[in-house]
N, C-alpha and C positions, 0 to 999 in steps of 0.2 A: 719545347715546341718554337721553330720560327714562326716570326711570323707571319711567314705564307701559310706552312702548315696549320696556323690558327683559323685562319681566313677562310680556305678549302674545308676544314670541318665546321664549321660554324658555315658555310655556305651548301655545306652536303645534310646541316641539317635541318634548312630551309628549304632543303628541295631546290633551290635558287644555282644557275649555271653561273660561270664566269666571266666578268667581262675586265680584259687587257687592256691597257692603251698603251701606243709607243711614244716617245718624242725625242728629240733627238735636243742635249743639253747643249746650252747654250746657242741652240739657232730662234730667232734669226739674232739674241744676242743676252745675254745673261740675265738683265733683267726677266724681261719679256718672255722667257721659257720657264724663269723662276716659278712667275705669278702665273702663269698656263699650268704647271706641276702643280700648284697647293689650289688650283680651281678644278683640278678633276676628280678629285674624292667625292669633293660634292655634285658633279655631274654624274655620276654611279657607278664609275672607275674603281673597281678591286683592288688591282694590282699594276701599278707602274711600274712598266720598263723606259728608264734612264738611259738613251744613245750615250755612248762614251765615242766622239768624233775620232776618226783615224781617218790618215791618209788614204792609205790602199784598202776600202770596204769590199772587198771580192763579194759575199754574200747579196748584197743590196744594189738594188737597180737604182737610177739617176735619180729620182725626189730623195731617198736618205743619202747617197752620194753626195747631193749637190748640198744638203741639211749641213752634213759633216763639212764640207769647204767652209760653208758660210760661219758655221761657230769656229771651225779652223782661224778661219781671217777676220773673227772676233777678237782672237786671243785667249780664245775657252781651250783650257790643258785638264788635265786629269787631276790636277789640285783643285781647280773649279769646279770640278763637275763636282768630287768628294763634298768640295764647301757647300754648291747647292745642297746636298743631300740633306748636310747637316742643316742649313740653314731651311731646311722644309718641315725635317725634324721639330723644329722648334715649337709650329704647332700642330701637327702632326704625328702622334708616339704609337700610329696605327697600322695604315695604309701598308703592304708591304711594297716595298723598292727593291726592285731587282737593275741591277748594269748591266747593259750588254752591249757587247764589241767585238776589238779582235785582242790577244794576249801582247802583241808587241807595246804598248805603252804598260800594259803590266808590270812584264818582264823588265821592260826600262828601269821603272822602278823600282825595283824587288818585290818579288813574291811574297814575303811575311811583309816589310815594310807596308806594303798597298793592301792583305790583309785586316793587317790591326788599323790600318786609315779606313778602310772601306767600313771594318765591324762597330769603329766610334762615331764616324760617319751617319748609321745608322742602315747601315744597306745590308738586304735581307740573301738575296742569291746574285748571282754571275750568269750569265749566258755569254759563254766566249765561243764563237762558232770555228772557230781555227786550230780547235785542240780537240783531235780526237778522241773515243779515248783509251787510243794505243800512249797518248802521253800523260795517262790522267794523275801521275805523281808530281808533276809538273804545276798543275794548281788547284784541279777536281779533288784532289784526296788532301791537298793541307786548307781548303776552301773548308770543306766538312767539318775539319778539327777545330775551324779558329766557329765553328756554327752558324756558316755562310751557304745555304744550298747552293749544287753545282746543276742546274738546268740545262739537259741537254737534247740538242734539235735528235727528230726522227723527221724521213720524208719518203715519200715514194717510193724510192731505192733504195729503201735499209729493208731487206728481206730477210726472212723467218732465220737465217743465220747469222745476218747479221744484226738482227735487234736483241738480243740477249748483251752484247758485247755492248751497244749504246747504252742501255740502262742499268745497267753490273754497277754502278757510283754517282748514276743520277738523284737528285732527291728533291724534292718541292713541289715539281709535275714535269711532265714531257709535254715539251713543244713539239707538236706535228705540223710541217709544213705541208698545206694544203697542196703545194704544185711545185712540179720543175722548173728550175731557175730562180730569177733574183727577185728580192722583194718587190713588190708595185707589178708584174707582169703580166698579169692572168688574172682571170675570175677564180674563185672556189668555185666547186660544186661540191653540195650536201652529199650528193649522190653518190660521189668518187670519194668523199673524204669520212660516209659513215663505215665504211669497210673494216679502212685502215683504222681508221678508231678502236672498231671491236678488237681486229685485229692485237692491237699494239695493249687496252686493256688486261686480255686476253694473258699477257706476261708480264703484268705489273698492277697495284696496286693504286699504283699515282695518281692522279686528276690528268685526263689527257688534252691539254690547249690547243687550239688550231691557230694559225695564222699564217700570214700571204692571201692576197687575193681580198681579202674584206672590204668592200666601201659602202655600202648602204643598210640601214637599220635590218631589211629583210633578209640581206645574207648575213649579218650577224643574227638574224634568230635563227636564220637555216640550218647554221654550221651548229651553232649552239646547244642543235636541237638534239645533236649525234653525236657532240662531245660535252667535254665537261667544260666548257666557255670559249669565247674566241680573243684575237688576237688583231687590235687592227692600229698599224702607224701610219706606212705611205697616204691616206688616204687626211689622216689627222697633218700631216707633215708636209700635204701638197699646201694648206691652206695656209702655213705658214708663210710656206716661199709666196703666195696668191699673198699677204701681207695682209689677210684678213683679221680684225682684233679680236684681241681673246674671249668675249665674251662671244662671240659669234662662232668659235673652235669651240668651246666649251658646251655651245647649244647642239653643233653638230655631234661631238663626244656625246652628251647626254644621249640623243635619237638611238647612237646605234648601242649603247648602253643599255636603252630601253628591252632594245630589238633584244640581246643576248636574254636577259632578262626575264623577257617572256616565252624562251623558248619552253 
């Protein structure tokens, strides 16, 4: 079992929902983002999504786009992101880490090299938003063979005909995007999300985690109540953009985590 699978098995045994947080590697700088990352588990984060900065993040709204730009301008690279994971692992061997981003930097490095380096650093899963299921031989299947979960996104436009294709090689969990559009664009509504999560869960035994549009503990609780957990990214990244100190950001994260955990 991967760390992701172990974490969700433990949460299921405890009857608890998951809280997943996203931060951008290297934003606003490497040291600060590593400090923030190290503090996330104690703030109640069950799974960390670590963004790989990229020049053309097509699925992301302005908040995460700007975070990627700040990171790149500060000298963040894919190698430094992997190094960040390895550094985190020196003090935490348990918390699952999912690297999230786009295929180009991985392709440029070479898939086999990247997967070997990611596994060695302590990466547990990948979310690569611009690789559809039709391209599974590129990265998804090699990642699974390397022992790294490949997590797929399902969206409100993923109909019953498309869903089996999306799920066929997915592992770890399914990430349901609660809204149509880009990250940070609108508020998630549990009344809209619940039936969609139920539809996906009828087609897979994997946990279904919901992200996009969650900014408050109340929404985190509401969304987690109709899913297996909640993901928050833009609201956390916005605090980094505003220059808030790490302890203040972690206090905000703790409130979001408590919301999900109380569902």
